C-alpha positions, -999 to 999 in steps of 0.1 A, spaced: -270 -70 -560 -287 -99 -576 -304 -98 -610 -336 -115 -618 -326 -147 -638 -360 -149 -655 -370 -113 -662 -404 -105 -677 -403 -70 -691 -438 -75 -704 -449 -71 -667 -422 -45 -659 -429 -19 -687 -464 -9 -677 -452 -4 -641 -422 16 -653 -444 38 -674 -465 47 -643 -434 53 -623 -420 77 -649 -452 96 -649 -450 98 -611 -414 110 -614 -425 138 -638 -451 150 -614 -427 147 -585 -399 166 -603 -422 193 -614 -436 197 -579 -401 199 -564 -391 226 -589 -422 246 -581 -416 243 -544 -379 253 -548 -386 283 -570 -418 297 -557 -419 286 -521 -382 285 -511 -374 314 -534 -343 296 -548 -340 303 -585 -331 274 -607 -319 271 -643 -353 262 -657 -342 256 -693 -323 223 -687 -348 212 -661 -377 217 -686 -357 199 -713 -353 169 -691 -389 168 -681 -399 172 -718 -378 143 -729 -393 121 -702 -428 130 -712 -423 125 -749 -405 91 -745 -432 80 -721 -459 89 -746 -440 69 -771 -440 39 -747 -478 41 -744 -481 39 -782 -464 6 -784 -487 -23 -793 -491 -51 -767 -466 -73 -786 -439 -47 -785 -417 -32 -758 -413 -64 -740 -377 -72 -748 -350 -67 -722 -330 -45 -747 -359 -20 -748 -363 -19 -711 -326 -14 -707 -326 15 -731 -354 32 -711 -336 28 -678 -303 40 -694 -321 71 -707 -337 78 -673 -303 76 -656 -288 101 -681 -317 125 -676 -314 122 -639 -277 130 -641 -284 161 -662 -312 172 -639 -290 168 -608 -260 184 -625 -278 217 -630 -296 217 -596 -267 215 -572 -247 185 -584 -235 162 -556 -251 186 -531 -286 179 -543 -302 155 -517 -321 137 -545 -290 119 -557 -304 89 -538 -327 84 -567 -298 66 -585 -306 37 -561 -342 35 -576 -327 28 -610 -302 3 -596 -331 -16 -579 -353 -15 -610 -325 -30 -631 -317 -56 -605 -352 -70 -604 -363 -65 -640 -332 -72 -662 -308 -100 -668 -274 -98 -650 -253 -80 -677 -278 -52 -685 -284 -47 -647 -246 -43 -642 -245 -18 -670 -272 3 -655 -255 1 -621 -222 12 -637 -240 41 -655 -255 52 -621 -220 52 -605 -205 71 -635 -233 97 -634 -229 103 -597 -192 107 -602 -197 132 -630 -217 154 -606 -184 161 -587 -167 175 -618 -187 208 -615 -176 238 -635 -144 221 -647 -165 207 -676 -197 227 -678 -206 258 -658 -233 255 -632 -247 290 -626 -268 278 -597 -237 269 -575 -225 305 -571 -255 326 -580 -285 307 -567 -270 291 -536 -281 255 -546 -246 240 -545 -221 242 -516 -238 273 -503 -271 255 -496 -280 259 -459 -273 227 -439 -307 226 -423 -324 229 -457 -301 202 -471 -309 178 -443 -347 183 -448 -341 176 -485 -323 144 -476 -352 133 -455 -377 139 -483 -354 122 -508 -350 92 -486 -388 88 -481 -395 91 -518 -367 68 -528 -379 41 -503 -415 45 -515 -405 43 -552 -384 11 -547 -410 -6 -524 -439 3 -546 -423 -7 -579 -407 -39 -567 -437 -49 -546 -462 -45 -575 -438 -63 -598 -434 -92 -574 -472 -94 -571 -475 -96 -609 -449 -123 -610 -467 -143 -583 -499 -140 -603 -481 -152 -634 -466 -181 -615 -500 -191 -602 -515 -190 -637 -486 -210 -650 -490 -236 -623 -527 -238 -631 -519 -242 -668 -494 -269 -660 -519 -287 -639 -545 -287 -667 -519 -299 -692 -510 -327 -668 -546 -337 -665 -550 -336 -702 -520 -358 -706 -535 -383 -682 -568 -382 -700 -550 -388 -733 -533 -418 -718 -567 -430 -705 -582 -425 -740 -555 -447 -754 -561 -473 -728 -598 -471 -733 -594 -475 -771 -575 -507 -765 -600 -518 -738 -629 -511 -761 -613 -532 -788 -606 -561 -764 -639 -558 -745 -661 -553 -776 -665 -590 -783 -672 -601 -747 -697 -572 -743 -714 -582 -775 -716 -618 -763 -730 -607 -730 -755 -585 -748 -767 -614 -770 -770 -636 -739 -790 -609 -722 -814 -608 -752 -818 -646 -751 -824 -644 -714 -851 -617 -720 -868 -639 -746 -866 -669 -721 -882 -647 -694 -910 -638 -718 -918 -675 -721 -921 -677 -683 -940 -646 -672 -944 -659 -637 -907 -655 -631 -905 -617 -628 -871 -618 -612 -856 -634 -643 -869 -606 -665 -856 -580 -642 -821 -596 -642 -821 -598 -680 -831 -561 -682 -804 -552 -657 -777 -570 -676 -787 -553 -708 -786 -519 -691 -752 -525 -676 -738 -537 -710 -750 -505 -726 -735 -484 -697 -701 -501 -702 -702 -493 -738 -711 -456 -731 -682 -453 -706 -657 -468 -731 -670 -445 -758 -666 -414 -735 -630 -424 -725 -621 -431 -761 -635 -397 -773 -617 -369 -753 -636 -342 -772 -669 -357 -763 -702 -348 -779 -706 -313 -792 -725 -289 -770 -762 -284 -779 -791 -264 -765 -807 -284 -737 -837 -281 -715 -826 -284 -679 -859 -301 -670 -853 -328 -697 -817 -334 -684 -829 -339 -649 -857 -362 -661 -832 -383 -679 -810 -386 -648 -840 -395 -627 -850 -422 -652 -817 -440 -644 -825 -441 -607 -862 -449 -607 -860 -473 -577 -835 -452 -557 -844 -427 -530 -834 -397 -552 -852 -364 -547 -848 -341 -577 -856 -304 -573 -877 -294 -603 -861 -269 -627 -878 -239 -641 -895 -245 -674 -876 -217 -690 -842 -230 -678 -819 -239 -707 -782 -243 -712 -757 -254 -738 -738 -286 -731 -731 -321 -744 -762 -340 -735 -748 -375 -728 -717 -361 -710 -738 -339 -687 -763 -367 -680 -735 -391 -673 -717 -366 -650 -748 -360 -629 -755 -397 -628 -720 -404 -615 -725 -378 -588 -759 -393 -578 -745 -429 -578 -716 -419 -556 -740 -401 -532 -763 -432 -531 -732 -454 -524 -721 -432 -496 -755 -428 -479 -770 -454 -455 -796 -477 -471 -829 -459 -476 -815 -424 -470 -826 -399 -497 -801 -382 -520 -810 -347 -532 -802 -333 -566 -808 -296 -565 -803 -270 -592 -798 -232 -588 -803 -210 -618 -780 -180 -614 -777 -163 -647 -753 -168 -665 -744 -199 -644 -764 -231 -636 -753 -249 -604 -760 -286 -597 -758 -297 -561 -759 -334 -551 -762 -340 -513 -759 -373 -495 -763 -384 -458 -730 -403 -455 -701 -397 -432 -687 -367 -451 -653 -362 -465 -619 -365 -448 -591 -341 -458 -573 -368 -478 -604 -377 -498 -612 -340 -505 -577 -334 -518 -575 -364 -541 -612 -367 -552 -613 -363 -590 -579 -378 -596 -580 -407 -621 -582 -442 -605 -585 -427 -569 -615 -443 -552 -626 -451 -516 -650 -478 -527 -642 -515 -521 -625 -534 -550 -649 -543 -578 -673 -514 -570 -655 -486 -587 -623 -476 -605 -621 -439 -597 -630 -424 -631 -665 -409 -624 -654 -377 -606 -624 -374 -629 -647 -372 -659 -670 -348 -641 -640 -325 -634 -629 -327 -671 -664 -318 -683 -664 -287 -660 -630 -276 -673 -640 -282 -709 -671 -260 -705 -654 -233 -685 -671 -242 -652 -658 -258 -620 -664 -287 -598 -659 -290 -560 -665 -314 -532 -671 -305 -495 -686 -317 -464 -721 -305 -458 -731 -286 -426 -760 -310 -421 -737 -341 -424 -727 -360 -454 -710 -346 -485 -720 -320 -511 -709 -322 -547 -712 -289 -567 -710 -287 -605 -711 -252 -619 -715 -247 -656 -720 -215 -676 -753 -214 -694 -734 -209 -726 -698 -221 -727 -671 -196 -738 -666 -196 -776 -700 -213 -783 -724 -194 -805 -761 -195 -796 
């Protein structure tokens, strides 16, 4: 026997309550079959007392608040009481000749999987002691059923064997059902814990990035300001030479990129981001489209009534990052599609490109900070990371997959109203 080293009675107690109700129904049914079908009279008073105590204590367990009844000591007390009640019930219904003595094994199994080692050993010892006491018979307390009712040594062998079969089936079903459901609950808990640890790790990485970005913003503030001043001077110089349209375009592009760099540094340095606000989906898509006026971007119009609650700049930047990645992955001139699907209470953004799709490695690592497949100098691997963080912050999700038509498909799903945000 091995005891669970990390018991979680909070998961065990609800299952134990259901098992105890099942035991009450099963014991009552067995008594009814024995008395009225097999015509074997039983001492009903001690049997009724055992069932009554089980019912009353189980009702008491149901009245516990969610924060109570989750300590191993309380679960140990419940199992110890059940072993004692089982011993009394068996004692007055045939003693060791009762085929349902195998139900001691149910309590041993429950203790082994749900309790620390010492309480589990105590429950096992109580089961052994209770079974031994069944052999004492009338030397301690008279059992009228042995001689009068024929439920002791005088029980017919054929009936005893049939009872053993029924007891074995019920014992196996009880152990498998309880332990199986408990293991499923533990696995769900482990999966939730792993997901929470992953989110915590991502938050730690983002905090480190925010610290890095704060230092970078301090160090890059001066050169970015200098570049911005130079871009302004270049714009004024271009105004004096209207025939040089390319010079004006370059000056405008430099100013835009400086502003974009500042926005990225501000986002990295502010983990909380802008507060969510009511937004028109059409206005968000229009702002994204304005950033790619000269690119082959096809935006599916949004319904005029489509609204959502989200941080404006963070959402626009996230969609812009997805569109830019799609344009970079697509052959020159190939259109990129930005589609929206309004499925109350969720809005879904889909960005489709016509590139070479995703390999398994890229799909597994996309969204990790500083992971990128772009050539050096064309990306640092933070765009998808920030998109994923935005989805997590708003209670949505983000996924990447290869499209059936070729290329890749980025899907950002956001609730129309994030959890905990009043509208």
